[in-house]
C-alpha positions as CSV (number, residue, x, y, z in Angstrom):
1,M,19.1,12.6,11.5
2,H,21.5,14.0,14.1
3,L,20.7,17.2,16.0
4,F,23.5,19.5,17.2
5,S,23.4,22.3,19.7
6,S,25.9,24.9,20.8
7,P,27.4,24.7,24.3
8,A,26.7,28.4,24.7
9,I,23.0,27.8,24.5
10,H,23.2,25.3,27.4
11,A,25.2,27.8,29.4
12,T,23.1,30.9,28.9
13,A,19.6,29.9,27.9
14,A,16.8,30.2,30.4
15,P,14.9,27.0,31.3
16,A,11.8,28.0,29.5
17,R,13.7,28.7,26.3
18,A,15.6,25.4,26.6
19,A,12.3,23.6,27.0
20,R,11.0,25.3,23.8
21,I,14.1,24.3,21.9
22,L,13.8,20.7,23.0
23,K,10.1,20.6,22.1
24,T,10.8,22.0,18.6
25,A,13.7,19.6,18.1
26,A,11.5,16.6,19.1
27,A,8.8,17.7,16.7
28,A,11.3,18.0,13.9
29,V,12.6,14.5,14.5
30,V,9.2,13.0,14.4
31,C,8.3,14.9,11.2
32,A,11.6,14.0,9.5
33,L,11.4,10.4,10.3
34,G,7.9,10.1,9.1
35,V,6.7,7.9,12.0
36,S,3.6,9.8,12.9
37,P,0.8,7.2,13.3
38,A,-1.5,9.3,11.2
39,F,0.7,8.7,8.2
40,A,1.8,5.2,9.1
41,Q,0.4,3.4,6.0
42,Q,0.8,5.6,3.0
43,R,0.7,5.9,-0.8
44,P,2.5,5.2,-3.0
45,L,3.6,2.1,-1.1
46,V,1.4,-1.0,-0.5
47,T,3.6,-2.5,2.2
48,E,1.6,-2.0,5.4
49,D,3.2,-0.2,8.4
50,P,2.3,-1.8,11.8
51,E,1.5,1.7,13.2
52,T,-2.3,2.5,13.1
53,V,-3.9,5.8,12.1
54,G,-4.9,6.7,15.7
55,A,-8.0,6.6,17.7
56,G,-10.8,8.7,16.1
57,Q,-8.6,9.6,13.2
58,V,-9.6,9.0,9.5
59,L,-7.1,8.7,6.7
60,V,-8.4,9.3,3.2
61,E,-6.2,8.7,0.1
62,T,-6.8,9.0,-3.6
63,G,-4.7,8.9,-6.7
64,F,-4.2,7.0,-10.0
65,D,-2.0,4.3,-11.5
66,Y,-1.0,4.0,-15.2
67,A,0.7,0.8,-16.2
68,R,1.9,-0.3,-19.7
69,D,1.7,-3.9,-20.9
70,A,-0.6,-5.2,-18.2
71,V,-1.4,-8.9,-18.7
72,Y,-4.7,-10.6,-17.8
73,P,-4.0,-14.4,-18.3
74,V,-7.5,-15.5,-17.4
75,S,-9.3,-13.3,-19.9
76,G,-6.6,-13.3,-22.6
77,L,-6.1,-9.5,-22.7
78,E,-3.0,-7.3,-22.7
79,G,-2.7,-3.6,-22.8
80,H,-2.2,-0.3,-21.0
81,L,-4.2,0.1,-17.8
82,L,-5.4,3.3,-16.2
83,R,-6.9,3.1,-12.7
84,V,-8.5,6.3,-11.5
85,P,-9.5,7.4,-8.9
86,L,-8.0,4.8,-6.5
87,V,-9.6,5.4,-3.1
88,G,-8.6,4.2,0.4
89,V,-10.1,5.0,3.8
90,S,-8.6,4.0,7.1
91,I,-10.6,4.5,10.3
92,G,-9.0,4.4,13.7
93,I,-11.4,2.6,16.0
94,S,-9.0,2.6,18.9
95,S,-5.4,3.5,19.6
96,I,-4.2,0.1,18.4
97,A,-6.8,-0.9,15.7
98,E,-8.2,0.4,12.4
99,L,-10.6,-0.6,9.7
100,Q,-9.5,-0.2,6.0
101,F,-11.4,0.1,2.8
102,D,-9.5,0.2,-0.5
103,G,-10.9,0.2,-4.0
104,G,-11.4,2.3,-7.2
105,L,-14.2,3.7,-9.4
106,Y,-12.8,3.2,-12.9
107,N,-10.3,0.8,-14.5
108,R,-9.8,1.2,-18.2
109,L,-7.6,-1.2,-20.3
110,T,-6.6,-0.1,-23.8
111,I,-6.2,-3.5,-25.5
112,N,-3.1,-4.1,-27.5
113,R,-3.2,-7.9,-27.8
114,R,-5.6,-10.8,-27.3
115,F,-4.6,-14.4,-26.7
116,S,-6.3,-17.7,-25.9
117,A,-7.2,-18.0,-22.2
118,P,-9.4,-20.1,-19.9
119,L,-12.3,-17.5,-19.7
120,D,-11.9,-15.6,-23.0
121,G,-15.3,-17.0,-24.1
122,Q,-17.1,-14.9,-21.4
123,L,-15.8,-11.6,-22.6
124,T,-18.3,-9.0,-23.8
125,V,-15.6,-6.7,-25.2
126,D,-15.9,-5.8,-28.9
127,G,-13.5,-3.0,-29.4
128,D,-10.0,-2.1,-28.3
129,R,-11.1,-0.8,-24.8
130,T,-12.7,-2.3,-21.8
131,S,-13.5,-0.9,-18.3
132,S,-14.8,-1.9,-14.9
133,V,-14.6,-0.9,-11.2
134,E,-11.7,-1.9,-8.9
135,D,-12.2,-4.9,-6.6
136,L,-12.9,-3.7,-3.0
137,V,-10.6,-4.8,-0.2
138,V,-11.9,-4.7,3.3
139,G,-9.3,-5.2,6.1
140,T,-8.4,-4.6,9.7
141,K,-5.1,-4.0,11.3
142,V,-4.2,-4.5,15.0
143,R,-0.9,-3.3,16.5
144,L,0.4,-5.9,19.0
145,M,3.6,-4.1,20.1
146,S,4.9,-0.6,19.7
147,E,8.4,0.2,18.6
148,G,10.9,0.9,21.3
149,G,14.7,0.7,21.7
150,S,15.9,-2.2,19.6
151,R,12.4,-3.7,19.5
152,P,10.5,-3.3,16.2
153,G,6.8,-2.4,16.0
154,L,4.6,-5.4,15.4
155,A,1.0,-5.8,14.0
156,V,-1.3,-8.3,12.3
157,R,-3.6,-7.5,9.3
158,F,-6.5,-9.5,7.9
159,A,-8.1,-8.5,4.6
160,T,-10.7,-9.9,2.2
161,K,-10.9,-8.9,-1.5
162,L,-14.4,-8.8,-2.9
163,P,-15.2,-9.5,-6.6
164,N,-16.5,-6.1,-7.7
165,A,-14.7,-6.1,-11.1
166,S,-16.6,-8.3,-13.6
167,N,-15.0,-11.1,-15.5
168,E,-17.1,-10.2,-18.6
169,S,-15.0,-7.0,-18.9
170,G,-11.8,-9.1,-18.7
171,L,-10.5,-7.1,-15.7
172,G,-11.9,-9.2,-12.9
173,L,-11.6,-12.8,-11.7
174,D,-15.0,-13.0,-9.9
175,T,-13.3,-14.6,-6.9
176,T,-13.2,-13.8,-3.2
177,D,-9.7,-13.9,-1.7
178,F,-8.4,-13.7,1.9
179,F,-5.1,-12.4,3.2
180,A,-3.4,-12.6,6.6
181,S,-0.1,-10.8,7.3
182,L,2.5,-10.1,10.0
183,L,3.8,-6.5,9.9
184,L,7.1,-5.3,11.4
185,A,8.9,-1.9,11.2
186,K,11.9,-0.2,12.7
187,T,13.3,3.3,12.4
188,V,17.0,3.8,12.3
189,E,18.0,7.4,12.3
190,S,16.2,8.9,9.3
191,V,15.3,5.6,7.6
192,R,12.2,3.5,8.3
193,I,12.2,-0.1,7.2
194,V,8.9,-2.0,7.0
195,T,8.5,-5.8,6.3
196,N,5.3,-7.7,5.6
197,L,5.0,-11.5,5.4
198,G,1.9,-13.6,5.2
199,I,-0.4,-15.9,3.2
200,G,-3.0,-15.3,0.6
201,I,-5.8,-17.7,-0.2
202,L,-6.7,-17.1,-3.8
203,G,-9.7,-18.7,-5.5
204,D,-9.5,-20.5,-8.8
205,P,-11.5,-18.3,-11.3
206,T,-12.2,-21.4,-13.5
207,R,-13.5,-23.7,-10.8
208,G,-15.4,-23.2,-7.6
209,D,-13.8,-26.0,-5.6
210,R,-10.1,-25.1,-5.8
211,Q,-7.8,-22.5,-4.4
212,N,-4.1,-21.6,-4.3
213,D,-2.3,-20.6,-1.1
214,V,0.4,-18.1,-1.9
215,L,3.1,-16.4,0.2
216,T,2.7,-12.6,0.3
217,Y,5.6,-10.3,1.0
218,G,6.6,-6.7,1.1
219,V,9.8,-4.8,2.1
220,S,9.8,-1.0,2.0
221,F,12.0,1.9,3.1
222,A,11.3,5.6,3.7
223,R,14.3,8.0,3.9
224,A,13.7,11.5,5.2
225,I,15.6,14.1,3.2
226,S,14.0,17.1,5.0
227,Q,11.3,17.8,7.5
228,S,8.7,17.5,4.7
229,A,10.2,15.3,2.0
230,E,10.9,11.6,1.8
231,V,12.3,9.2,-0.7
232,V,10.5,5.8,-0.6
233,G,10.7,2.4,-2.3
234,E,9.6,-1.1,-2.0
235,V,9.4,-4.6,-3.4
236,A,6.0,-6.3,-2.9
237,G,4.0,-9.2,-4.3
238,H,3.1,-12.8,-3.8
239,L,4.9,-16.1,-4.6
240,N,3.1,-19.2,-5.9
241,T,3.8,-22.2,-3.6
242,R,2.0,-24.9,-5.5
243,S,4.1,-27.5,-7.4
244,G,3.3,-27.7,-11.1
245,V,1.1,-25.2,-12.9
246,P,-0.9,-22.9,-10.5
247,P,-4.6,-22.1,-11.1
248,P,-5.0,-19.3,-13.7
249,G,-4.5,-15.8,-12.2
250,T,-2.8,-17.1,-9.1
251,D,0.8,-17.3,-10.4
252,T,3.7,-15.4,-8.9
253,R,3.5,-11.6,-9.1
254,G,5.7,-8.7,-7.9
255,M,6.2,-5.0,-8.3
256,L,9.0,-2.6,-7.6
257,R,8.0,1.0,-6.6
258,F,10.3,3.9,-6.2
259,G,9.1,7.5,-5.5
260,S,8.8,10.4,-3.2
261,R,6.4,12.0,-0.7
262,Y,5.9,15.5,0.5
263,T,3.9,16.5,3.6
264,V,2.3,19.8,4.4
265,G,0.3,19.7,7.6
266,P,-2.4,17.0,7.3
267,V,-1.9,16.6,3.5
268,R,0.7,14.5,1.8
269,A,1.4,14.3,-2.0
270,D,3.2,11.3,-3.5
271,T,4.5,10.0,-6.8
272,A,6.2,6.8,-7.9
273,L,7.6,4.8,-10.7
274,L,6.4,1.2,-11.1
275,V,8.4,-1.7,-12.6
276,G,7.0,-5.2,-12.9
277,L,9.2,-8.1,-11.7
278,T,7.6,-11.0,-13.7
279,T,6.4,-11.5,-17.3
280,R,2.8,-11.3,-15.9
281,D,3.3,-7.9,-14.4
282,P,3.2,-4.6,-16.3
283,G,6.5,-3.5,-17.8
284,F,6.4,-0.2,-16.1
285,G,4.1,2.5,-14.9
286,I,3.6,5.6,-12.9
287,S,1.5,6.5,-9.8
288,A,0.6,9.7,-8.1
289,G,-1.9,10.9,-5.4
290,F,-2.8,12.6,-2.2
291,T,-3.5,11.7,1.4
292,Y,-5.5,13.6,4.0
293,V,-5.8,12.9,7.7
294,F,-8.4,14.4,10.1
295,N,-9.9,13.9,13.5
296,A,-13.4,12.5,12.9
297,F,-14.8,11.3,16.3
298,Q,-14.0,10.6,19.9
299,V,-13.4,7.0,20.9
300,P,-15.3,6.2,24.1
């Protein structure tokens, strides 16, 4: 975004008034670009921004996803999936580091089709619906380099997915997975571009002595259209790197998200359209939610 000022202002304004104008303009730029650390990582995107939430700050987000034609190749189920509420909490433990907790309380699959699968014999589902909780992901993010000039911001993130969703419901894999990612971001005028690249170590849900190492990726953009509103989008997922047939549930996945965000003070609302990129992903879906940031404690 370009800011223009009249030459007459520079010629006649008092120093105090000029200072107020510059301060207001700077605040408008920060808001419009959406680069405030408190809103660095933000629904409806899953690509992680290298900026952290800030020392002593807590970011709480909640929302829902609804996806049609979600496929569970390990349990042999396909149907429409509702996840609500999805909950995420990011805690700023320093100016460069944060702890993250992401999960959900209720996942419900309306079953449209059943098919033969490796663990379909473990299902305890009798009707056309099944439900469970969301797997919990515990992570930490550390910013290594702040953005400046032509230099992008840089951070690393490590996360572990815990097997909270049961495989008896057909919605869980009962595996513990580990992820490590490198995060980069750069703001150019009113557009912020974020890139994630890393590895995921995914357990084989049918065997306890085998895993699949996948390549994780994410590319997102956020385009400010006003001081409060943004248009956002991303492509994110993981790629199977194993030759031959990968372990069940660890094959290539990807999702396209396109939506908007609107910020009022410490609260931001979001909505997005979801489109699956592989035959294993949902055909399409929607997502919506809210995020709230507040100062919780003082970091010594």
